[in-house]
C-alpha positions, 0 to 999 in steps of 0.5 A: 500500499504506497504512503501519502507523498510528503509535502514538496517544498520548492524555495528560492532567492536569497537565505532570508527569503528562501528561509521565509518561504520555506517556512510559509509552505511548511507552517503546520508541520513546523508547528507540529515538529516544536509541538512534538520535541518539547515532549520528547525533550522533557522526556529524554533530556528531562529539559523544560521548554525554557531550558531548551531554549537556554541550552540552544541559545549559545549554538547561534554564534557558532553558527553565524561564524561558521556561516552567516547565511545559515542563521538568516535561513533560520531567521527567515524560517521563524518568520514565515512559520511564526515561530520564535528564532529560539524554536528554530535554533532548538529543532536545528540542535534536537541532536545536541539536546538529545544525545548529550551529557544531559540526555545520558544523566536522563537516561541513568535516572531512567527517563528513557533512551532515544530510538535507533537510526539510520542505515545507509549505503553507497555503491559505485558505478564499478559494481551498479547495473546502470554504471552510476554512483548511488547512494541509499539511506533509510532514516529512522526516528520517531514516529511523529517524523511522519507528520513533519517530514518534507521534500525540500527543493531549493534553489540558491542564488550563491550555490548548488541547488539542492534537494533535502528530505528533512523535517519541517524546520531543520535545514538539511538531511540525506539529499543531493545537489546539482555539482552531483554530491550526494550526502547520507548520514547517521548519528553517533554517540561517543563519550565526547558528546557532552553538549559542548557548543559548535556547529550543530549536525543538522547545520553541518548537514546543510554545508555538506549540500552547498559543497562542490565536490568531495574535497569540498565536503571534507573541507566544510567538515575540517573548517569548524569545531563541531558540537556531536558525533555524526557519521557522513556517506558522501558520494559524487558523480564519477564514482567516488564516495567516503565516509566520514566518521566524525566526533565532536572538535576539530579536524583531528577528529575526523575518520575516513573510510573508503569503500570496499569492492565498491561498496560502503555501508554504516549504520549507527556504531563507529567502525573506527574505534581507536580511541573511542568509547562507543555510546551508541553501541549501548543505546542503538543495540540494533546498529552492528546487525543492521550494517552486517545485514545489509553488508550480507545481503549486498555481497549475497546479490546476484549480478550487479547492484540495482536499484531494486536491489537496494530496495530489496535490502532497504525493506529487509526485516531480519530482527523484526522490529528493529531491522533495517526497515525499522518498525515501532515496538508497541512495547515501547514508550512513544518517545522511545519507538522507532520506525523508518520514516523515509527511504530514499535512493539517489542516483547522482548522475541521472538526478533521480530519487527514489523516495518512500514515504513511510516504512519502505515495506508498505510505503513503496518508492516513488520515482522523482526526476530531478534532472531539470531541476538540478541540471546536468553535469559532466562527470 
């Protein structure tokens, strides 16, 4: 049964104009996101809304220093959505709020744990049936996000156009741009995630969609002090991909992983474990099994990697309900439940996106052609 398509939000203009148009078009979904996270922050991080705003406030300066355009986008978002700027900032710092030492302290006091997260895959032209670079991801998170996700289509005055599937009110998540760069991502949690002020995870994702190539993407991760651990699975047209595991801090806290036999697979645990206390394995014990399962399914395939083969991987239910295609466990509290809210397969050369609007086993995939919007780039 096909899912109800997530709304498409198409914007253009200056950073302030883009943010304002985004806020206007996604007003109801942004309001729902603010409402939902206010409850989630209190349940998982032990923070009431005034405390959330106070936690997020110092991050504005770090974002401004990193790239003032991103704060302009947030100001426009707040105006267009009829929200206070602090609420939009809090949404974009939601990972830091939930996964910092405050959340871990709440966990120790029995306040709950976050749901599991994502499984990401890159396949290079040497192993794909189309000879194209393919990037794919299941994005797993709280069930309320099916009421907040949008397909954000952005034409910039000062950078590449891009498409990202994202919670309304956040700047970016997984997506690809007109330069042929694609971004998939996984939350990671290390003992170094103590909530120190830096450039937030979701702002870093926004910067990656501004990159013209993989060196520029890596440079964007290195030119700031990042506030959270995260995994960035990056690929570009012409058959290059790299996985970047990041801990809070500067360039010295990045670890790069190259493809093996033309494929990269990552979930929510560190693969480069030297010097890392991986809190994510404790909080998300399904992660290594999702990663191993995806890799084994790809290794056991017959023939080249196709879109259909990736769809089979992304709809796999081994270890249900905590499989690659994740489903909410009714035995968990609502704020601890996780499910696959969106599944993406991106053909970077042909600018094609296969999107499942919800759990892919039931929602199915729709094919979106962004060839005209993103244009063609020689590989």
